[in-house]
C-alpha positions, 0 to 999 in steps of 0.5 A: 599212615600206619594204623596200628592195632592198639590204635596208637597212630597220632598223625593223619593227613588227608587231602581230597581234590577234584578239579572241575575246571575242564567242564562246567559241573553242577554244585556238589553237595557238601560231603558228610564228614562222618563217612570218612572220619567215623572210622578213626574214632578208634584211634585214641592216641590221635594227636594230629588230624588235617583234612584238606578238601577244596573241591567239595567241602565237609558237612560237619555238626556240633554232634561230630565235634562232641564225638571227636572230643571224646574219642581223641583227647590227646589232640594237639592240632585239628585242621579241616578248613574250607576253601571252595574257590567254586564259590566265587561264581555268581550263580552260587552266591546265594547257595553260599550265603545260606550255607554259611549260616546253617548248612554243614558248619559247626558253631563256635560254642561247640568248637570251644567245647572241643577245645576245652575238652582236648587240654592239649589242643594248640592249633584248631582250624575249622570252618564254623557257622556265622556267630549270632547274638544267641551264640555270643550270649551262650559263649559268654556264659560258658566262658564265666563258667569255665573261668571259675572252673579253671581257678580250681582245677586249671584251665585250658592254656594250650590253645594258641590258635583258632581259626574259624575259617580258611581263606577264599570266599568263606573269609570274605562271607563270614559274619560275627556279631560283636566281635569284641564280645566274642574275642573277650570271651574266648580269651577268658576260656583260653588265656594264651589264644593269639590272633593276628596283626599285632604281635610280632613273630618273636612275641608269639608262642611256638607251636607246630602246624600254626597257620599263617594269617595276613589281616586284610581289611578288618573294616570290611571283613568280620574274620580279619576284624576277629583276628586282629581283635584276638591278637590285640587282647593278648598284646594288652595282656602282656603289656605290648603296645604298638605305635599305631595303637596309641590313638585307640580310646 
């Protein structure tokens, strides 16, 4: 990547990987994202940021997302997934479960605020904390406020994909309180937000860098149910029905 003196670099892709397959190594603590990304805050023209870190995940906080929103208002795509396959080990199960709720994952509300502040953001893939009842209530309050604001000044209609985790163990473990309410609030805030499982390719909005997502077992995986629900709500808004939807109450 070339970084220009005027901060006009607009695309950055970074890949970090360490192969521990040759030896048994202790579990690595999350790496502070600020140490890597803080120097990039001067790049005010940044539009695309992708960071792949499969062996040692980044530790993020809500405050990090606030800084990014201020520094990169032109963002169109932000991708920082978490796909640590080492968490499949049984000895790491407890640590991974604890980390999924409080250590190094920003909240959904902070992610929604980031997307609202970055009016051009189309794709957001970011490993988030479990979504609790308190999160849902706060998100609903924010959604009603944003809906009223959008009626006066226009809203964020660019966001098409929000994925709160990647594949792998995090997809299996993420917990979401009352998925329908979460998705309903998000679609009020981001009227063009799509999920997966209902809309067909030709019915989807065309955006660069969209992550493919195959819905596996929504009755068992909260994240798959989340993606399916978003797609269902978007299909209903557009008057699209599928044969297997006819039995829904």
